[in-house]
C-alpha positions as CSV (number, residue, x, y, z in Angstrom):
1,M,32.8,65.5,-130.2
2,N,31.0,68.1,-128.3
3,E,29.6,71.4,-129.5
4,E,32.6,73.5,-128.3
5,D,34.9,71.4,-130.4
6,I,32.7,71.8,-133.5
7,V,32.6,75.6,-132.9
8,E,36.3,75.8,-132.6
9,Q,36.9,73.8,-135.8
10,E,34.5,76.0,-137.7
11,Q,36.2,79.1,-136.4
12,E,39.6,77.7,-137.5
13,V,38.2,76.9,-141.0
14,V,36.9,80.5,-141.3
15,E,40.0,82.0,-140.0
16,T,42.2,79.8,-142.3
17,E,40.1,80.8,-145.3
18,A,40.2,84.4,-144.4
19,S,44.0,84.4,-143.8
20,A,44.6,82.4,-147.0
21,E,42.6,84.9,-148.9
22,T,44.4,87.9,-147.4
23,E,47.7,86.3,-148.1
24,K,46.7,85.8,-151.7
25,A,45.5,89.4,-151.8
26,D,48.8,90.7,-150.3
27,K,50.9,88.6,-152.7
28,Q,48.8,89.3,-155.7
29,E,47.7,92.9,-155.3
30,D,47.3,93.2,-159.0
31,I,44.7,90.4,-159.2
32,K,41.2,91.5,-158.4
33,I,38.6,89.1,-156.9
34,P,35.4,88.8,-158.9
35,K,32.3,90.0,-157.2
36,S,30.6,86.7,-157.5
37,R,33.5,84.9,-155.7
38,F,33.5,87.7,-153.0
39,D,29.7,87.3,-152.5
40,Q,30.1,83.5,-152.3
41,V,32.8,83.7,-149.6
42,N,30.9,86.4,-147.8
43,E,27.7,84.3,-147.7
44,K,29.7,81.3,-146.5
45,L,31.2,83.5,-143.7
46,K,27.8,84.8,-142.7
47,A,26.4,81.3,-142.6
48,T,29.2,80.1,-140.5
49,Q,28.9,83.0,-138.1
50,A,25.2,82.4,-137.8
51,E,25.8,78.7,-137.2
52,L,28.4,79.6,-134.6
53,E,26.0,81.9,-132.9
54,K,23.4,79.1,-132.9
55,F,25.8,76.7,-131.3
56,R,26.7,79.3,-128.6
57,K,23.0,79.8,-127.8
58,E,22.4,76.0,-127.6
59,A,25.5,75.6,-125.4
60,K,24.4,78.3,-123.1
61,K,20.9,76.8,-123.0
62,A,22.3,73.4,-122.2
63,E,24.5,74.9,-119.5
64,T,21.5,76.7,-117.9
65,E,19.5,73.4,-118.0
66,A,22.4,71.5,-116.4
67,Q,22.6,74.1,-113.6
68,K,18.8,73.8,-113.0
69,E,19.1,70.1,-112.9
70,Q,22.1,70.4,-110.6
71,G,19.9,72.5,-108.3
72,K,17.3,69.8,-108.2
73,Y,20.0,67.3,-107.3
74,R,21.2,69.6,-104.6
75,E,17.6,69.8,-103.2
76,L,17.3,66.1,-103.3
77,Y,20.7,65.7,-101.6
78,E,19.7,68.2,-98.9
79,S,16.4,66.4,-98.2
80,V,18.2,63.0,-98.0
81,Q,20.7,64.6,-95.6
82,A,17.8,65.9,-93.4
83,D,16.2,62.5,-93.4
84,L,19.5,60.9,-92.4
85,E,19.9,63.3,-89.5
86,K,16.3,62.5,-88.3
87,Q,17.1,58.8,-88.5
88,K,20.3,59.2,-86.6
89,A,18.5,61.2,-83.9
90,A,15.8,58.5,-83.6
91,Y,18.4,55.8,-83.4
92,E,20.3,57.6,-80.7
93,Q,17.1,58.1,-78.7
94,L,16.3,54.4,-79.0
95,E,19.8,53.5,-77.8
96,R,19.4,55.8,-74.7
97,D,15.9,54.3,-74.0
98,S,17.4,50.8,-74.2
99,V,20.1,51.6,-71.7
100,R,17.5,53.3,-69.4
101,R,15.4,50.1,-69.5
102,E,18.3,47.9,-68.8
103,V,19.3,49.9,-65.7
104,A,15.8,49.9,-64.4
105,S,15.4,46.2,-65.0
106,E,18.7,45.4,-63.4
107,M,17.8,47.3,-60.2
108,G,14.4,45.5,-60.0
109,Y,12.0,48.3,-61.1
110,P,11.5,48.1,-64.9
111,A,8.4,50.3,-64.7
112,L,10.5,53.2,-63.6
113,W,12.7,53.3,-66.8
114,N,11.1,56.4,-68.2
115,R,11.8,58.4,-65.0
116,L,15.6,57.9,-65.2
117,Q,17.7,60.7,-66.4
118,G,21.4,60.8,-67.2
119,G,23.9,60.8,-70.1
120,N,25.6,57.5,-69.4
121,R,25.0,54.3,-67.5
122,E,26.6,55.4,-64.3
123,E,24.5,58.5,-64.1
124,L,21.4,56.5,-64.8
125,E,22.3,54.0,-62.0
126,A,22.8,56.9,-59.6
127,D,19.5,58.4,-60.6
128,M,17.8,55.1,-60.0
129,Q,19.4,54.8,-56.6
130,K,18.0,58.3,-55.8
131,L,14.5,57.2,-56.8
132,L,14.8,54.1,-54.7
133,D,16.0,56.0,-51.7
134,A,13.1,58.4,-52.0
135,M,10.6,55.6,-52.1
136,P,8.9,54.7,-48.7
137,K,10.3,51.6,-47.1
138,P,7.9,48.8,-46.2
139,K,7.5,48.1,-42.4
140,A,8.8,44.8,-41.2
141,P,6.0,42.4,-40.2
142,S,5.6,41.6,-36.5
143,L,7.6,38.7,-35.4
144,N,5.0,37.7,-32.8
145,G,2.5,36.8,-35.6
146,A,-1.1,36.1,-34.6
147,A,-0.2,35.2,-31.1
148,G,1.0,38.7,-30.4
149,A,-2.3,40.2,-31.3
150,K,-3.9,38.4,-28.3
151,E,-1.6,40.0,-25.9
152,K,-2.7,43.1,-24.2
153,G,-1.0,46.3,-25.5
154,S,0.5,44.7,-28.5
155,P,-0.3,46.0,-32.0
156,S,-2.8,44.3,-34.2
157,T,-1.5,42.0,-36.8
158,R,-4.1,43.0,-39.3
159,M,-3.0,45.4,-42.0
160,T,-4.8,48.7,-42.3
161,E,-6.0,49.8,-45.8
162,A,-3.1,52.3,-46.0
163,E,-0.6,49.5,-45.2
164,K,-2.3,47.3,-47.9
165,K,-2.0,50.0,-50.5
166,E,1.7,50.7,-49.6
167,F,2.5,47.0,-49.6
168,A,0.7,46.5,-52.9
169,A,2.6,49.5,-54.5
170,T,5.9,48.1,-53.3
171,F,5.4,44.7,-54.7
172,G,3.4,45.7,-57.8
173,L,0.1,44.1,-56.6
174,R,-3.4,45.4,-56.4
175,P,-4.6,46.2,-52.8
176,Q,-7.7,44.0,-53.1
177,D,-5.4,41.0,-53.9
178,I,-3.8,41.1,-50.4
179,P,-5.7,38.8,-48.0
180,D,-6.9,40.0,-44.6
181,I,-4.8,38.1,-42.0
C-alpha cells in the first residue's frame, strides 16, 4: 500500500465517523453529546488531520526527490547520447579513411590516401586519377643505351641529378640509391 491509499482510507474513516455522528444527531436531536465524548472525537479528528498533513508533506517531498533523481537520469542519458554521437562520428571517419586507403592502394599509390577527397568510392577514384594526371611523367630511357652516348650529337645516357630525383620520387626511392650509369 502506498501513502496515497493510506491517506484516502483515513479520510474515509474520518468522513464515515463524521457522517455517522451527524446522522445520529439528526435522528436523535433530543439526545445531547457529552463534552468528554465530543472532546475525544475532536482530538481524534485533529490527530487524523495532522497525520494526513504529514503524509501529504512526505508524499510531496518524495515526489520532489523523484523529480530531482529523474533530472540526474536525464543528464546521464544526455551525456551517454553525446558519447554515442561522438563514437558514431569517429566510426564513420574510420570507414571513410579505410575506403580512401583502399582506393589509393588499388591505384598503386598508397602514400597518397590522405590527399583523396570525395564522398563515395567513384569520387575518390576520380580524384586519384586527377592526382595521377597532375604528376610529372617519367621520360622513357634511350633505346640506344651506352652505345648511343658515343655517337656524336646524341644525348648522354647518364642521368642528371634532377632526373635522379624525379625517377626516385616516381618509384619511391632515395636519389642516392640510384646508380650512375
